[in-house]
C-alpha positions in Angstrom: -20.3 -21.4 21.9 -18.9 -20.8 18.4 -19.6 -23.5 15.9 -16.4 -22.6 13.9 -13.9 -25.4 13.5 -10.7 -24.9 15.6 -8.7 -25.5 12.4 -10.7 -23.6 9.8 -12.5 -20.8 11.6 -11.9 -17.3 12.9 -8.7 -18.1 14.8 -7.0 -19.2 11.6 -8.2 -16.1 9.7 -7.0 -13.9 12.6 -3.6 -15.5 12.5 -3.4 -14.8 8.7 -4.5 -11.2 9.3 -1.8 -10.8 12.0 0.8 -12.3 9.7 -0.2 -9.9 6.9 0.0 -6.9 9.2 3.4 -7.9 10.5 4.7 -8.3 7.0 3.3 -4.9 5.9 5.0 -3.3 9.0 8.3 -5.0 8.0 7.9 -3.7 4.4 7.2 -0.2 5.7 10.3 -0.3 7.8 12.4 -1.6 4.9 11.0 1.2 2.7 12.0 3.8 5.3 15.6 2.4 5.4 15.9 2.2 1.7 14.8 5.8 1.3 17.3 7.0 3.8 20.2 4.7 2.9 19.5 3.0 -0.4 18.6 -0.5 -1.3 22.0 -1.8 -0.2 21.4 -0.9 3.4 22.3 -3.6 5.9 19.5 -6.1 6.6 20.1 -5.7 10.4 19.2 -2.0 10.1 15.9 -3.0 8.6 15.4 -5.6 11.4 16.1 -3.0 14.1 13.6 -0.5 12.5 10.9 -3.2 12.3 11.7 -4.6 15.8 12.3 -8.1 14.5 15.3 -10.4 14.2 17.2 -10.7 10.9 16.0 -14.3 10.7 12.4 -13.2 10.4 13.3 -11.1 7.4 15.2 -13.9 5.7 12.3 -16.3 6.4 9.9 -14.0 4.5 12.4 -12.8 1.9 15.3 -15.2 1.3 17.3 -12.8 -1.0 17.7 -9.1 -1.1 16.1 -9.1 -4.5 13.0 -10.7 -2.9 12.9 -7.9 -0.3 13.5 -5.1 -2.7 10.8 -6.4 -5.0 8.3 -6.7 -2.2 9.0 -3.2 -1.0 8.6 -1.9 -4.5 5.1 -3.5 -4.8 4.3 -2.2 -1.3 5.2 1.3 -2.3 3.3 1.1 -5.5 0.1 0.3 -3.6 0.8 2.9 -0.9 1.2 5.6 -3.6 -1.9 4.5 -5.5 -4.0 4.5 -2.4 -2.6 7.8 -1.1 -3.7 9.9 -4.1 -7.4 9.8 -3.6 -7.0 10.1 0.2 -4.9 13.2 -0.2 -7.3 14.7 -2.7 -10.2 14.1 -0.3 -8.5 15.3 2.8 -6.6 18.4 1.4 -8.3 21.7 0.7 -6.2 22.4 -2.4 -5.8 19.8 -5.1 -2.3 21.2 -5.9 -1.3 20.8 -2.3 -2.5 17.2 -2.5 -0.4 16.8 -5.7 2.7 18.1 -3.9 2.3 15.7 -1.0 1.7 12.8 -3.4 4.9 13.7 -5.4 6.8 13.6 -2.1 5.7 10.0 -1.6 6.5 9.3 -5.3 10.0 10.5 -4.8 10.5 8.2 -1.8 9.3 5.4 -4.0 11.8 6.2 -6.8 14.7 5.5 -4.5 13.6 1.9 -4.4 12.8 1.9 -8.2 16.2 3.1 -9.1 17.9 0.3 -7.1 15.5 -2.4 -8.3 17.2 -3.3 -11.6 20.5 -3.9 -9.9 18.9 -5.9 -7.1 17.1 -8.1 -9.7 20.3 -8.5 -11.8 19.5 -10.5 -14.9 15.7 -10.9 -14.3 14.8 -8.3 -17.0 11.4 -9.9 -17.6 10.5 -9.6 -13.9 11.6 -6.0 -13.9 9.5 -5.2 -17.0 6.4 -6.8 -15.3 6.9 -4.6 -12.2 7.4 -1.5 -14.3 4.1 -2.3 -16.0 2.4 -2.6 -12.7 4.0 0.8 -11.7 2.5 2.5 -14.8 -0.9 0.8 -14.5 -1.4 1.8 -10.9 0.3 5.2 -10.7 -0.4 7.0 -14.0 -4.2 7.2 -13.4 -3.6 8.5 -9.8 -1.2 11.2 -11.0 -3.7 12.1 -13.8 -6.5 12.4 -11.3 -4.5 14.8 -9.2 -3.5 16.9 -12.2 -7.1 17.0 -13.5 -8.4 18.1 -10.1 -5.8 20.9 -9.8 -6.5 22.1 -13.4 -10.3 22.1 -12.7 -9.7 24.1 -9.6 -7.8 26.7 -11.6 -4.5 26.1 -9.9 -2.4 24.7 -12.7 -2.2 24.7 -16.5 -4.5 22.2 -18.2 -3.3 19.4 -20.4 -0.2 18.3 -18.4 0.4 14.7 -19.1 1.0 12.5 -16.1 3.6 10.3 -17.8 5.7 13.3 -18.8 5.5 14.7 -15.2 6.4 11.4 -13.6 9.2 10.8 -16.1 10.6 14.3 -15.6 10.6 13.8 -11.8 12.3 10.4 -12.2 15.0 11.9 -14.3 15.6 14.7 -11.7 16.0 12.0 -9.0 19.1 10.6 -10.8 21.8 12.6 -9.0 24.8 10.3 -9.7 25.7 10.2 -6.0 26.6 13.9 -5.9 26.1 15.0 -2.2 25.4 18.6 -3.2 22.6 17.6 -5.5 19.1 18.1 -4.0 16.5 16.6 -6.4 13.6 17.7 -4.1 14.5 21.4 -4.5 14.5 21.0 -8.3 11.2 19.1 -8.2 9.7 21.9 -6.2 10.7 24.3 -8.9 9.2 22.0 -11.6 5.9 21.9 -9.7 5.9 25.7 -9.3 6.2 25.9 -13.1 2.8 24.1 -13.4 1.0 27.0 -11.6 -1.1 29.3 -13.7 0.6 32.3 -12.1 4.1 30.6 -12.4 6.7 31.4 -15.1 5.9 31.3 -18.8 6.7 28.0 -20.3 4.5 27.3 -23.3 2.5 30.4 -24.2 0.6 33.4 -22.9 0.0 33.6 -19.2 -3.5 32.6 -18.2 -5.0 34.4 -15.3 -6.1 32.5 -12.2 -9.9 32.6 -11.8 -11.1 35.2 -9.3 
């Protein structure tokens, strides 16, 4: 028989773990809806995607700003964790970089709506932006370094400049004909050693 206390043992920890998993699933569903429809998407759509009632969402996140902020933090951690996993599981570091950039672009949809959702809380937004830089710049740098060491891209590309450039391309002003992912693909192609000339003589890809 277990000697654990019925109020302080494994069952309580299990419930906490279940609650955490449920909350993470809710945040993942909200992130999918935000990417598809923006941060102003109806809460009921998120509830349907997550398979819960709207009351469950409001119990965890009383305001939309609370939900958007939580999704933002969730996506930061997903992006941070995905970089090393993609690098380890993909044969080409550049292919891993491309896949990571796809995740990063999804994340930017939430980031661009975050300031409006938080309204006047500029200090809170600044803190989240700091977390964003602290967690994601090293991951992007790791992917860039690996691709450069593999002879796939030019050396010396700064992660901040790449991420800032991608962020700027994602601001489409609501134009339905604008496809930021196509332009981001062209930008990434420009990093290749055998891509178009940008900043000096072409370097040959190692044989």
